[in-house]
C-alpha positions in Angstrom: 0.0 0.0 0.0 1.3 3.5 -0.9 2.2 5.6 2.1 1.4 8.8 0.2 -2.1 8.2 -0.9 -3.1 5.3 1.2 -4.3 3.2 -1.8 -4.1 -0.5 -2.2 -2.1 -2.0 -5.0 -4.8 -4.7 -5.4 -7.4 -6.4 -3.3 -8.2 -10.1 -3.6 -11.9 -11.1 -3.5 -12.6 -14.8 -3.3 -15.9 -16.6 -4.2 -17.5 -18.2 -1.1 -16.7 -21.7 -2.5 -13.1 -20.8 -3.3 -13.7 -21.3 -7.0 -12.4 -18.0 -8.2 -10.3 -15.0 -7.0 -10.8 -11.6 -8.6 -8.4 -8.7 -8.1 -9.7 -5.1 -7.7 -7.3 -2.2 -8.1 -7.5 1.5 -7.5 -9.1 1.3 -4.0 -8.1 3.3 -0.9 -8.7 3.0 2.8 -11.4 5.7 2.6 -13.3 3.9 -0.3 -16.7 2.9 1.0 -17.8 -0.7 0.8 -20.6 0.4 -1.5 -18.2 1.9 -4.0 -16.0 -1.2 -3.8 -18.9 -3.5 -4.5 -19.8 -1.5 -7.6 -16.3 -1.9 -8.9 -16.3 -5.6 -8.1 -19.7 -6.1 -9.7 -18.4 -4.8 -13.1 -15.7 -7.5 -13.0 -18.0 -10.4 -12.2 -20.9 -9.0 -14.1 -23.6 -9.0 -11.4 -25.9 -6.5 -9.8 -24.1 -4.8 -6.9 -27.3 -5.1 -4.8 -26.9 -8.9 -5.0 -23.4 -8.8 -3.6 -22.5 -9.6 0.0 -18.9 -9.2 1.2 -17.3 -10.6 4.3 -13.9 -10.2 5.9 -12.6 -11.8 9.1 -15.9 -13.7 9.4 -17.9 -10.5 9.6 -20.2 -8.8 7.0 -18.9 -5.6 5.4 -21.5 -2.9 5.7 -22.1 -0.6 2.7 -21.6 2.6 4.7 -18.3 1.5 6.1 -14.9 2.3 4.5 -12.4 -0.4 3.7 -10.2 1.0 6.4 -13.1 0.7 8.9 -13.4 -3.0 8.0 -9.7 -3.5 8.8 -8.8 -4.4 5.2 -5.1 -4.6 4.5 -3.2 -5.5 1.3 -3.1 -9.2 2.1 -6.7 -9.5 3.4 -8.8 -12.1 1.6 -12.3 -10.8 1.1 -15.1 -13.3 0.6 -18.0 -12.6 -1.8 -21.4 -14.1 -2.0 -23.9 -13.5 -4.8 -27.5 -13.8 -3.5 -29.4 -13.2 -6.7 -29.3 -13.4 -10.4 -26.1 -12.2 -12.1 -26.1 -10.2 -15.3 -25.6 -12.5 -18.3 -22.3 -12.0 -20.0 -21.9 -11.6 -23.8 -18.7 -13.6 -23.5 -19.6 -17.2 -23.0 -16.1 -17.9 -21.6 -16.4 -15.3 -18.9 -16.5 -16.5 -15.3 -20.0 -16.9 -13.9 -20.4 -16.5 -10.2 -22.2 -19.3 -8.5 -25.7 -18.3 -7.5 -27.1 -18.9 -4.0 -30.6 -20.3 -3.8 -33.1 -18.0 -2.1 -33.9 -18.8 1.5 -36.7 -21.3 2.1 -40.2 -19.9 1.9 -42.5 -19.7 4.9 -44.3 -22.8 3.6 -41.2 -24.9 4.3 -41.5 -27.0 7.5 -39.0 -26.7 10.2 -38.6 -30.5 10.4 -36.9 -31.9 7.3 -39.0 -34.5 5.6 -36.1 -35.9 3.6 -33.9 -38.7 5.0 -30.8 -37.0 6.6 -28.5 -38.6 4.1 -30.3 -37.0 1.2 -30.5 -33.4 2.6 -27.3 -32.2 0.7 -28.6 -33.5 -2.6 -31.4 -31.0 -2.8 -29.1 -28.1 -3.3 -26.8 -26.9 -6.1 -24.4 -24.0 -6.1 -21.5 -23.1 -3.8 -20.5 -25.4 -1.0 -18.5 -25.1 2.2 -15.7 -27.6 1.6 -14.9 -28.2 5.3 -16.5 -27.3 8.6 -15.0 -28.1 12.0 -17.2 -28.9 15.0 -15.4 -29.0 18.3 -17.0 -30.7 21.3 -16.4 -29.9 25.0 -13.6 -32.5 25.2 -11.7 -30.5 22.5 -12.2 -33.2 19.9 -12.8 -31.8 16.4 -15.3 -33.4 14.1 -15.4 -32.5 10.4 -18.1 -32.4 7.8 -17.5 -31.8 4.1 -19.3 -30.3 1.0 -22.1 -28.6 2.9 -24.3 -26.4 0.6 -24.1 -22.8 1.6 -27.8 -22.3 1.3 -28.7 -25.3 3.5 -31.0 -24.1 6.3 -29.7 -24.5 9.9 -32.6 -26.8 10.7 -31.5 -29.3 8.1 -27.8 -28.9 8.8 -28.3 -29.9 12.5 -30.2 -33.0 11.4 -27.6 -33.9 8.7 -24.6 -33.4 11.1 -26.2 -35.5 13.8 -27.0 -38.3 11.3 -23.4 -38.2 9.9 -21.9 -38.5 13.4 -24.4 -40.9 14.9 -25.8 -38.3 17.3 -29.4 -37.5 18.4 -30.3 -34.2 16.8 -32.7 -33.4 19.6 -29.9 -33.7 22.1 -27.3 -31.4 20.7 -26.7 -27.6 20.3 -24.4 -25.9 17.8 -22.8 -22.5 18.4 -20.8 -20.2 16.3 -19.3 -16.9 17.3 -20.9 -17.2 20.7 -24.4 -17.5 19.3 -26.5 -20.6 19.2 -27.7 -21.9 15.8 -31.4 -22.2 16.3 -32.2 -25.8 15.1 -35.7 -24.7 14.2 -34.6 -21.7 12.1 -34.9 -21.6 8.4 -32.0 -19.1 8.2 -29.1 -20.4 6.0 -25.6 -21.1 7.3 -24.3 -18.0 5.6 -26.7 -15.8 7.5 -24.6 -16.6 10.6 -21.4 -15.6 8.8 -20.3 -19.3 8.6 -17.6 -19.8 5.9 -15.4 -22.5 4.6 -13.1 -23.7 7.4 -15.2 -22.1 10.2 -15.2 -23.8 13.6 -18.5 -24.5 15.4 -18.9 -25.6 19.0 -20.9 -28.7 19.9 -22.6 -28.9 23.3 -25.0 -31.5 24.6 -28.4 -30.6 26.0 -29.1 -31.4 29.6 -32.0 -33.6 30.5 -35.1 -31.6 30.5 -34.2 -29.7 27.3 -31.9 -27.0 28.7 
């Protein structure tokens, strides 16, 4: 970064599934996230309003500056496209993976599919590896989890994979419990590839 004008030589923005990294030049610490998203959107050919950016596991708010977000020259920024991207005239151009919209209100909180089939319902970007650490410090791993999988389905899938009772476990991330009845997606909690969740067991009586 130049000491005279506080500009970045280039910033690296990685797709949530790690499939593509795009470089954006000409940005400065005082550049707002909103402006940065506009520049990035022209490169990946999508609507800026459909872009979500994250750094250090936290969302980057439009009104903040890159400096406010703690962005440095070597920071890897993660991008998520939450809607339709603008079609490219160049068929060879990179196409950003699309994230399926969140489940509608008609979706039930209790998954009707067999746990082993829950992943197969979704296409698009995946979280290659998630780590789940229990109270004993042992780390469990799950792989290729769809980014748009609702929390209620992930809890059931994880429990089935590890031979646990989904009704008897709680998962936490960033100090917050993932509500197993919630239809929010994993990305709504800021969970990214390589994130570490905590596993705790419910006490008898449901506490």
